[in-house]
Structures are given as structure tokens and as C-alpha cells.
C-alpha positions in Angstrom: 113.0 23.5 -106.6 116.6 23.8 -108.6 117.3 21.5 -111.5 120.8 21.6 -112.8 121.1 21.3 -116.4 124.9 19.6 -117.3 126.4 18.7 -120.3 127.8 15.2 -121.1 128.5 12.3 -123.6 130.7 12.3 -126.2 131.3 14.9 -128.8 133.5 16.1 -131.3 136.6 16.9 -128.6 137.2 13.6 -127.6 135.7 11.1 -130.3 133.8 11.2 -133.8 131.4 10.9 -135.4 129.0 12.8 -133.5 126.5 10.1 -131.9 123.3 9.9 -133.8 119.6 10.9 -133.4 117.1 9.3 -135.5 114.4 10.6 -137.3 111.9 9.4 -134.5 113.8 11.0 -131.7 115.6 8.0 -130.6 119.1 8.3 -129.9 122.4 6.9 -129.0 124.3 7.5 -125.5 127.8 7.2 -126.2 129.7 8.6 -122.9 133.0 10.1 -123.4 136.4 8.0 -123.3 138.0 7.2 -119.8 140.9 10.4 -120.2 142.9 7.5 -118.0 142.6 4.9 -120.1 142.4 1.0 -119.0 144.8 0.8 -116.4 143.4 4.0 -114.8 140.2 2.6 -113.9 138.3 -0.5 -112.7 135.2 0.3 -115.5 134.7 -3.4 -117.7 132.6 -1.6 -120.2 134.5 -0.7 -123.4 133.3 1.1 -126.4 134.1 -2.8 -127.8 131.6 -4.8 -125.5 128.8 -1.8 -125.5 126.3 -1.7 -127.8 124.3 0.7 -129.4 120.5 1.0 -128.6 118.8 0.9 -131.6 121.7 -0.3 -134.4 123.0 -4.0 -134.6 126.6 -2.7 -133.7 128.8 -1.7 -130.6 129.8 1.9 -130.0 133.5 1.1 -131.5 131.4 -0.2 -134.9 130.2 3.3 -135.2 133.2 5.4 -133.5 135.8 6.2 -136.1 138.4 7.4 -133.7 138.4 8.5 -129.8 140.8 10.9 -128.2 141.0 10.6 -124.9 141.8 13.9 -123.1 145.1 12.8 -120.8 146.2 10.6 -123.9 148.2 13.5 -124.9 146.0 13.7 -127.9 146.7 11.1 -129.7 143.4 9.5 -131.9 142.8 5.6 -131.3 140.8 3.2 -133.5 140.5 -0.5 -135.0 141.2 -2.4 -132.1 142.5 0.2 -129.3 139.4 2.1 -129.6 137.3 -1.1 -129.0 139.7 -1.9 -126.0 139.1 1.6 -124.5 136.9 1.6 -121.3 134.3 4.3 -121.1 133.9 6.7 -118.6 130.3 5.9 -118.0 129.2 9.3 -116.1 126.2 9.7 -115.8 125.3 6.0 -115.0 121.6 6.2 -115.8 121.3 2.6 -115.0 121.8 2.8 -110.8 121.4 7.2 -111.0 124.8 8.3 -109.9 127.2 11.0 -111.5 130.2 12.3 -110.6 131.9 15.7 -111.1 135.8 16.9 -110.3 136.5 20.6 -109.9 138.5 20.6 -113.0 135.0 21.6 -114.5 134.7 23.6 -111.6 131.1 25.4 -112.6 129.9 21.7 -112.8 130.7 21.5 -109.2 129.2 24.2 -107.9 126.0 24.0 -109.4 126.5 20.3 -107.8 126.9 21.6 -104.6 123.9 23.6 -104.7 121.8 20.9 -104.8 119.6 19.4 -102.1 117.7 16.2 -101.8 114.7 16.2 -103.8 116.4 18.7 -106.5 117.1 17.4 -110.2 120.3 16.8 -112.2 119.1 16.9 -115.9 121.4 15.6 -118.7 122.3 17.4 -122.4 124.5 16.7 -125.1 125.2 17.1 -129.0 123.3 14.6 -131.2 123.2 15.1 -135.3 120.8 13.9 -137.2 120.9 12.4 -140.7 119.0 15.8 -142.0 121.5 18.5 -140.8 125.4 19.3 -140.9 125.4 20.1 -137.3 124.3 19.3 -134.1 122.0 20.2 -132.1 121.6 20.2 -128.1 119.1 17.6 -126.5 118.2 16.7 -123.4 118.7 12.8 -122.8 118.3 12.0 -119.0 117.7 13.1 -115.7 117.3 11.7 -111.9 116.4 13.4 -108.6 118.8 13.9 -106.0 119.1 11.7 -103.2 121.9 12.8 -101.6 125.2 14.9 -102.4 128.7 13.7 -101.5 131.3 16.7 -101.7 134.7 15.0 -100.9 136.0 18.1 -99.5 133.5 18.5 -97.2 132.6 15.1 -95.4 130.9 15.0 -91.8 132.5 12.9 -89.4 132.0 12.5 -85.6 130.8 16.8 -85.8 133.8 18.2 -87.8 134.1 19.0 -91.6 136.8 16.8 -93.0 137.9 16.2 -96.2 138.2 12.1 -98.2 142.0 12.5 -97.6 142.2 13.2 -94.0 140.0 9.8 -93.4 141.9 6.2 -92.7 142.3 3.9 -95.8 139.7 1.7 -94.2 137.0 4.9 -94.3 138.0 5.6 -97.5 137.6 2.1 -99.0 134.4 1.9 -97.1 133.1 5.2 -99.0 133.8 4.0 -102.3 132.4 1.1 -101.7 129.0 2.9 -101.0 129.5 4.4 -104.9 131.1 1.4 -106.5 129.0 2.0 -109.6 130.1 5.7 -110.2 132.7 6.3 -112.7 135.1 8.3 -110.6 134.8 5.6 -107.4 136.1 3.1 -110.4 138.8 5.2 -111.4 139.8 4.9 -107.6 139.5 1.2 -107.1 142.4 1.0 -110.3 144.7 4.0 -108.9 144.0 4.6 -105.3 143.3 8.1 -106.2 140.3 10.8 -106.9 140.6 14.1 -108.2 143.5 16.6 -107.1 142.6 18.5 -104.0 139.7 15.5 -102.9 137.8 17.9 -105.3 134.9 15.7 -106.4 131.4 15.5 -105.7 128.6 12.9 -106.3 125.6 13.0 -106.9 123.4 9.7 -105.3 120.2 10.0 -107.5 117.0 8.2 -107.2 113.5 7.7 -108.9 111.7 9.4 -110.8 114.6 9.4 -113.9 116.4 8.0 -115.9 117.8 8.1 -119.9 115.3 8.8 -121.9 113.4 6.8 -124.8 113.7 10.3 -127.0 116.1 12.9 -127.3 114.4 16.3 -126.4 116.1 19.2 -128.4 116.9 22.0 -127.0 119.0 24.5 -128.7 118.8 26.9 -131.8 122.4 26.8 -133.5 123.8 30.3 -134.5 126.5 29.6 -136.4 130.2 28.9 -135.7 129.3 25.9 -133.4 127.3 28.0 -130.9 124.3 27.0 -129.5 121.9 28.9 -127.4 118.4 27.5 -125.9 115.6 27.9 -127.9 113.4 31.5 -127.7 110.3 29.1 -126.2 112.3 27.1 -123.8 114.0 30.3 -122.3 110.7 30.8 -121.3 109.9 27.3 -120.2 112.9 25.9 -117.9 113.7 29.5 -117.0 117.5 29.3 -116.6 119.2 31.3 -114.2 120.6 34.6 -115.9 124.3 34.4 -117.2 127.1 36.4 -118.1 124.7 38.0 -121.0 121.5 38.9 -120.4 120.3 39.8 -123.5 120.7 36.1 -124.9 119.3 32.9 -123.9 121.3 30.5 -121.9 124.6 29.1 -124.0 125.0 26.1 -124.5 127.8 25.7 -126.4 130.8 25.1 -128.0 132.2 24.0 -124.8 128.7 23.0 -122.9 127.5 24.9 -119.9 125.7 24.2 -116.4 122.6 25.9 -116.1 120.3 26.0 -112.7 116.5 26.1 -114.1 113.6 27.5 -111.6 111.2 24.8 -112.6 109.1 22.1 -110.8 109.7 18.6 -111.6 106.6 17.6 -112.8 106.3 20.7 -115.0 110.1 19.5 -116.9 109.0 15.9 -117.3 105.6 17.0 -119.0 107.7 19.2 -121.2 110.8 16.4 -122.2 109.0 13.3 -122.0 
């Protein structure tokens, strides 16, 4: 079994402040802002109408600003922030996650997964007792199927999404309508460049955790590595520097863990 460990969620590159983790390890899952804005998605969830789990406030109430990646670096505050749609990915309510080849290392890991493998998600959170973030696992789900839009099977042949007739394209998108990337297609009629999209359809066991599970040790300068204890327990595939533990960012990296699901659940839950 393979568990893909993938970095998600709002962080300092696209919003401020960092989402919180509380003293009892409850936490807030705040997705990134939709890069294409209100006109680029059919998503109805916004920072203003999405409530925090553990505060009587919205995500917009908590955040000072957002900075969508395709919006020329402009910061949005106040009403513009509140009206901005979430890129709600992963969607833990229906267990779906999508990734485009703009993050090639992520799609490479996802494409290697099979049914009954697992995708687990980590993010950066900050508590009241520290001036820097740590990395925490916040959820996971079991893989039901992987849909690679560059490698679809039709009548025994491999085709890309753009090769399909319009009605088949729409039918495929409808099957994944709760996925954030499908909602982009609904608004724009386009997916990632060169059909570079991979969607993970999930099944139970899985979901958003009740409490975040810290996995990082801080080494200064904004760099985070898997703790020594978890380097042994989670057995990540060796990366570029075998003398160091798995790197969790700066920019969040994708990893493959060699550990059974039941053991993984014992550790993080």
C-alpha cells in the first residue's frame, strides 16, 4: 500500500494570517483562494459565507487579505475578500481531490496510486504559543479511482479529454461536479493546459480530522522537515537528500509513505 502525503490549504503565499491550530489541536481548514476569481468557477462557497469550525466567525472575518496566484499578485481585503470563491480542494465532504500538471511532482505521485491506496493531506498551521508555523496532517481518504484527463480509455484506446465529443466531456465533468477543477470547467469550458488534470475519487475510510496531527520539526528560515520519530514510523520514500528527513517546505512537497492504512490511522488519529 502507498500513502501519498500532499500539501494543501491556505498559506503565506496566498493569504494572511496563517490558519490557526488551537491548544487542544483542533484547527481550521482554510482552502486557498480560487486563482481565477468569481468568473472562473461555479463554486458558491466564498470566504464570506464559509464559517470557521471552532469560532463564531467566517473565514473572511479571520483573514486580513488573500492574494490569488493568477491575479497579478494583488491583495484583496474587506468585501472583495468576502466575495472571493474558495478553491475547495480537497473536498473532504465528498472525498474528491484534483491536481494539475502545474504541480508536476504532485500529479506524478497521484498517477502512481491504485484503488485502496490513500491520499493524506498536510498544511501549515500556527498556534498562539509560537511565532512560526508547523506542518500538520489534517485529513485523508482512501482511493476509489484515479481519473487522468491525459489518459482516458475509450473503446479500448487511450485518448485525452480534449479528444472527446462535447457531450462526453460534459458527462465526465458531471460525474465529478463537486471537484474544484470540474467547477472551473463549468465556468470557463476549459481545464488545465494540455488536459493536464488528475482527479482522485475517494471512499471511506477518510475525511477531515477532528484534531490536527503535527509532523514537522522547524529548522529555521521557513524550512520544515519530518520529525525523526515520524521519519521512522511513516517510512517516506527517500528524496533528493538521503541524509535529511523528508522535506515539508517552504513550498510543500509531495511524498510517498510505505505504511499500512490501519497503522497510519493509529498514528494520526
